[in-house]
C-alpha positions in Angstrom: -4.9 -32.2 -35.4 -3.7 -30.3 -38.5 -6.1 -28.0 -40.2 -5.0 -29.2 -43.7 -4.6 -32.8 -44.9 -2.5 -32.2 -48.0 -0.4 -29.0 -48.7 1.8 -27.6 -51.3 4.6 -25.7 -49.6 6.3 -23.1 -51.7 9.7 -22.1 -50.4 11.8 -19.1 -51.5 15.3 -19.7 -52.8 16.3 -16.3 -51.4 15.2 -17.4 -48.0 17.2 -20.5 -48.3 20.3 -18.3 -48.6 19.8 -16.9 -45.2 22.1 -14.0 -44.2 24.5 -15.1 -46.9 22.2 -13.5 -49.6 23.2 -16.2 -52.1 24.0 -19.9 -52.1 22.6 -22.2 -49.3 22.7 -21.4 -45.6 23.0 -24.8 -44.0 21.5 -23.6 -40.7 18.4 -22.3 -42.5 18.2 -25.5 -44.5 18.3 -27.7 -41.4 15.6 -25.5 -39.7 13.4 -26.0 -42.7 13.9 -29.8 -42.6 13.1 -29.9 -38.9 9.9 -27.9 -39.4 8.8 -30.0 -42.3 9.4 -33.2 -40.4 7.4 -31.8 -37.5 4.2 -31.4 -39.6 4.8 -34.7 -41.4 4.6 -36.4 -38.0 1.2 -34.7 -37.6 0.0 -36.8 -40.6 0.1 -34.0 -43.1 0.8 -35.0 -46.8 3.4 -32.6 -48.1 4.4 -31.5 -51.6 7.2 -28.9 -51.9 8.3 -26.5 -54.6 11.5 -24.5 -54.1 12.6 -21.4 -56.0 16.1 -21.0 -57.3 16.8 -17.3 -56.9 19.6 -17.9 -54.4 21.6 -19.5 -57.2 20.3 -18.2 -60.5 17.1 -16.4 -61.7 16.3 -16.8 -65.4 14.6 -13.4 -65.8 17.4 -11.4 -64.3 19.9 -13.5 -66.4 18.0 -12.4 -69.5 18.4 -8.8 -68.5 22.2 -9.4 -68.5 22.3 -10.8 -72.0 21.5 -14.5 -71.5 19.2 -16.1 -74.0 15.9 -16.2 -72.1 15.2 -19.9 -72.8 18.7 -20.9 -71.7 18.5 -18.6 -68.7 15.2 -20.1 -67.6 16.7 -23.6 -68.0 19.6 -22.5 -65.8 17.0 -21.4 -63.2 15.3 -24.8 -63.4 18.6 -26.5 -62.7 19.0 -24.1 -59.7 15.7 -25.4 -58.3 17.0 -29.0 -58.6 20.1 -28.1 -56.6 18.0 -26.6 -53.8 15.7 -29.6 -53.9 18.6 -32.0 -53.6 19.9 -30.0 -50.6 16.5 -30.1 -48.9 16.2 -33.8 -49.6 19.6 -34.4 -48.0 18.6 -32.3 -44.9 15.4 -34.3 -44.6 17.4 -37.6 -44.9 19.6 -36.4 -42.0 16.6 -35.9 -39.7 15.1 -39.2 -40.7 12.2 -37.9 -42.8 11.4 -40.0 -45.9 11.3 -38.0 -49.1 11.8 -38.1 -52.8 12.8 -35.6 -55.5 10.8 -35.5 -58.7 11.9 -33.4 -61.7 9.9 -31.7 -64.4 12.5 -32.6 -67.0 14.2 -36.0 -67.2 17.4 -36.2 -65.2 17.5 -39.7 -63.7 19.2 -40.7 -61.5 19.2 -37.2 -59.9 15.4 -37.4 -59.5 12.5 -39.3 -60.8 10.4 -37.9 -63.7 7.4 -36.1 -62.2 3.8 -37.3 -62.6 0.8 -36.4 -60.5 0.0 -40.0 -59.6 3.6 -40.8 -58.6 3.6 -37.7 -56.3 0.2 -38.5 -54.7 1.1 -42.1 -54.1 4.4 -41.1 -52.4 2.6 -38.6 -50.2 0.0 -41.2 -49.2 3.0 -43.4 -48.2 4.3 -40.7 -45.8 7.0 -39.3 -48.1 7.7 -35.6 -48.5 7.6 -35.0 -52.2 9.9 -32.3 -53.5 8.9 -31.3 -57.1 11.8 -29.5 -58.8 12.5 -28.0 -62.2 9.6 -25.6 -62.3 7.1 -26.5 -65.0 9.8 -27.8 -67.2 9.2 -25.0 -69.7 10.7 -21.5 -70.1 8.8 -18.3 -69.5 7.1 -19.7 -66.3 8.2 -18.8 -62.8 8.4 -21.2 -59.8 5.4 -19.4 -58.5 3.5 -20.7 -61.5 5.1 -24.1 -61.1 3.9 -24.2 -57.5 0.4 -23.2 -58.5 0.4 -25.9 -61.2 1.7 -28.6 -58.8 -0.6 -27.6 -56.0 -3.6 -27.9 -58.3 -2.4 -31.2 -59.8 -1.8 -32.9 -56.5 -5.2 -31.7 -55.2 -3.7 -29.8 -52.3 -6.0 -28.2 -49.8 -3.9 -25.1 -49.7 -0.7 -23.5 -51.0 1.5 -22.4 -48.1 3.8 -19.7 -49.4 6.7 -19.5 -47.0 8.5 -16.2 -47.4 10.6 -13.9 -45.2 7.7 -11.6 -44.5 4.7 -12.5 -42.3 1.9 -12.0 -44.9 0.5 -9.7 -47.6 0.9 -6.0 -47.2 -0.5 -2.9 -48.9 3.1 -2.3 -50.0 6.6 -3.9 -49.5 7.1 -3.7 -45.7 10.8 -3.9 -46.2 10.7 -0.7 -48.2 7.6 1.2 -46.9 7.3 1.4 -43.1 3.7 2.6 -43.5 2.6 -0.6 -45.2 -0.3 -2.4 -43.4 -0.9 -6.1 -43.3 -4.0 -7.9 -44.6 -5.4 -10.8 -42.4 -7.2 -12.1 -45.5 -7.7 -10.8 -49.0 -9.4 -12.0 -52.2 -7.7 -12.9 -55.4 -9.6 -10.2 -57.2 -8.3 -7.6 -54.8 -4.7 -8.9 -55.1 -4.9 -8.5 -58.8 -6.7 -5.2 -58.7 -4.1 -3.7 -56.3 -1.2 -5.3 -58.2 0.1 -6.8 -55.0 3.2 -9.0 -55.4 1.9 -12.1 -53.7 2.8 -14.2 -56.8 3.0 -13.4 -60.4 -0.3 -12.8 -62.2 -0.3 -16.1 -64.0 0.2 -18.1 -60.8 -2.4 -16.0 -58.9 -5.0 -16.4 -61.8 -4.4 -20.2 -61.8 -5.1 -20.5 -58.1 -8.2 -18.3 -58.5 -9.6 -20.3 -61.4 -9.0 -23.6 -59.5 -10.1 -22.5 -56.1 -6.7 -23.1 -54.5 -6.3 -20.8 -51.4 -2.9 -19.4 -50.7 -1.6 -18.7 -47.1 1.4 -16.4 -47.0 3.5 -16.5 -43.8 7.1 -16.1 -42.5 8.8 -19.5 -42.9 12.1 -18.1 -41.5 10.8 -18.0 -37.9 11.2 -21.5 -36.5 7.9 -23.1 -35.4 5.7 -21.0 -37.8 5.0 -23.9 -40.1 3.5 -25.9 -37.3 1.5 -22.9 -36.0 -0.1 -22.5 -39.5 -1.0 -26.2 -39.4 -2.5 -25.7 -36.0 -4.7 -22.9 -37.2 -2.9 -19.9 -35.6 -3.4 -16.8 -37.7 0.1 -15.6 -38.2 0.0 -14.8 -41.9 -2.5 -13.7 -44.7 -5.1 -15.9 -46.4 -5.7 -15.3 -50.1 -9.0 -16.8 -51.2 -11.8 -16.6 -53.8 
């Protein structure tokens, strides 16, 4: 039995690039699809938000001279590309799914609504919600918090390339220590980079717990659903 009935899975665009550092690593993409199908077969209702940093990140684009609004819109389009790639990979393994977009772009994807997403999940479809919030100045972290709250998810699973929340960046500081669990207040007080402040505050205000784990290790998603403590729980 899965410990959660409905989840919002936040995937990193950078992780989707794999060892290539940019673009889409097909092997990593297929691993993600297999892991997602595995928990769907456990009866879990799955909503997904994917970042676009492997293709274009609006904020870094603004730092290079792009207009911020247009840069963020480019980033939204990057998340749609990643979402279509994941949709295709899920199709290939026989997992029903649909792509919803925060801005209208039929026939690429259907226009997002909470009720459409929930109805599709109840029918056993994996719902990939792309385009961020549809507005500039918001990250996909904030987009995933918003969607997780809207679809009434039991938890946000934040799949990253590290195995939890640390006192510092473990890729840069070898002395960093991992938290098994931590409160939202402490995350904000310590300035830990779990998600941006807006996203963290939204989860805190709406009592949506976040579980941070390493999605790049095959089998970890199922382990989380089975209750194995392999990451960090962020809670009220």
